[in-house]
N, C-alpha and C positions, 0 to 999 in steps of 0.2 A: 850426739856428735854425727855432722852431715858426714864424716869419712865413714862411718857406719851406716849409711844409708844410699850407698851405689846403688845396690841390688834395687831399693824401692825408685830411687831416680830411674833407671833404667826401663822397671816396670812401666812408670807412668807415659815415659816418651815414647814405648811400645804401642801404650794404646792412643799414642797421637793428641797426647797432651803437652802444653810448655808448662816447664817445670820451675819454679823459685823456690830454694831452701832456704831459711833463714837461721843464723848459728846466732842464738843468743848472747848476750854479753858475758862473759865467764865461762863460757861453754865451748868444749870443739875447738881452743886454740882461738877466740875470741878474746878480745882484752878488756878491762873493766870486771865489775865483781856484780852476780845476778843480783836483782831484787824485784820486787813486783813494779814499782815504777819504770823501771830501766828495761824489764822484758816488755812491759805496755809500748812503751817508747820504740823498742825494737820492731815490734810488730806493727805498730800505725807507719814507721819508715818504710819497712819491707811494702805494705798496701800503697804508701802513696808513691814509692818509685813504681811500681807496676801501674799505678793510672798516669806517671808521668811518662811512661813508654807507649802512653796510648793504648792499653787495654783497658775497656769499657769494664764496668761492674758486673755484668751481666756474663762475663768472661773468666770472673774470678768465681775460685773454689778454695774456700779456707780449708786447709786439713791441720787438726792438732792433735800430737799424742802425748798423751801423760800430761805433765806438770806444763806443755804447750798446750793442751787446751783450754788453760784460763786466760791466755792473752787471746786466743784465736777467737772465743767466746765475747770478748770486750771490744776486740776490732769488729767483729761482725754485729756486735750489738750498734756500734755507732756510725758505721760506713757500710753502703749499698754492697750486696756480694750475691753471685747466682747460686752458692750454697754452700752448707758448712758441715763437715765429716769431722767428728770427734771421736779418736781411739783411746778407751779407758780412762774418760775424764772424772771428773770430781766435781761435787756440789759446791765445795771449797775446801780449800787445802786444810783451815782452821778444823773443818769436821773430822779429817783424816786423823789430826792431832789432837782432839778431843777424844777419839775411839784408841787412840794408842795411849796416852795418856789421860784416863778419867778423873785421877787426881787430882791434876793439876789444872791451875788457870788459864789454859791456852789461851781463850781469847783476850785476856789483858797482857799477855806476853809475848804473843806472836804477831811480829812486824807486818810479814808478807803473808796474809789471810786469803787470798786469790778467792775471793768469793764470786763464784761463776755463777752462782744461784742466784743471786742480787741482778743478774745481765742477762740470763737465756733469754728471758719472756720478750727482751727488745729486739731480737734475731729478727727480721723481716724475710725469711729466704728458709727454702725445703733443708732438715736438718736431720742427719745421720748421725747416730752413736753406736758404737762397736763396743763389744765389752766380754772378757771372758768370764765364764761362771768361776773360774780358779785362781781368779788374780788377787795375789796375795799385797801386791804394792799400792792398789787402789781397787779394793773391793767392789763388786758389780753394783753392789746398792749404792754407790754413791754415784755412779752412772744412771742409775733409774732415778734416784732423787733430783739429780739434775734436768734428765727427760720430763717427768712428771709436772716442772715449773716452765719447760719450752711449751711455746706454741704450735698449733700445726701449720703446714704439715712437717710431721715428725715421723721418723723410723727408729726405733731401738731394735738391734739385732745382737743378740746373745752369739758369742763364738763358741758356744761350749764348755765343754772341759777344760777348758787351757788358761793359762795364766796369761800375767804380762807380756810373755815372748811373744804371743801372737801379734804385737806389734810390727814385728819384723816376718811374717808370715804372709807369701804371694797369695796365701786365700785369702787373707784381711783384707789385701790390697784389692784384689779381683772382686770382694762385696763393694768395696768404695766404687769401683770403676763401672762397675753396672749401675750405681746409684747416681751417679756422676751423668753417665749417660741416659738416662731416662729424663733427668732434670735438664 
């Protein structure tokens, strides 16, 4: 929810970055119901809005966190960007479901599978993946699997013995800022 991102927003602004946050349909007071096609439409609309404002692709860095890493990957795979930062990404949501329910045919049952692994190699920009070693929401192995499928230049940064809460840490944001400033 965007309301929970005020500290992150302020951090990015303090680094001198312009910031545009996206509240996906069905989240944070946005209307509609979340679905993979809907979230992808929202992400593309946000990208197109930035371009219509005259922001060049080489000035756009997509930052996706958790579920939002899927739309960020697919948007960056289909559109030019300066860089991509993924916090606690997954190879595919269906991969996480298979781990949680190994006895169920989740590949057949799951409508929104968010297969980032099928799109990551099409990204033509520097990539940073950050992931905590103790993330129980999206275990680090899924981020490493996505990283393995990506093309260079790419960087994987383990955030150490932390969980999904690392997404809300200024230390994580500082690592992103250092990466963005180099790119």
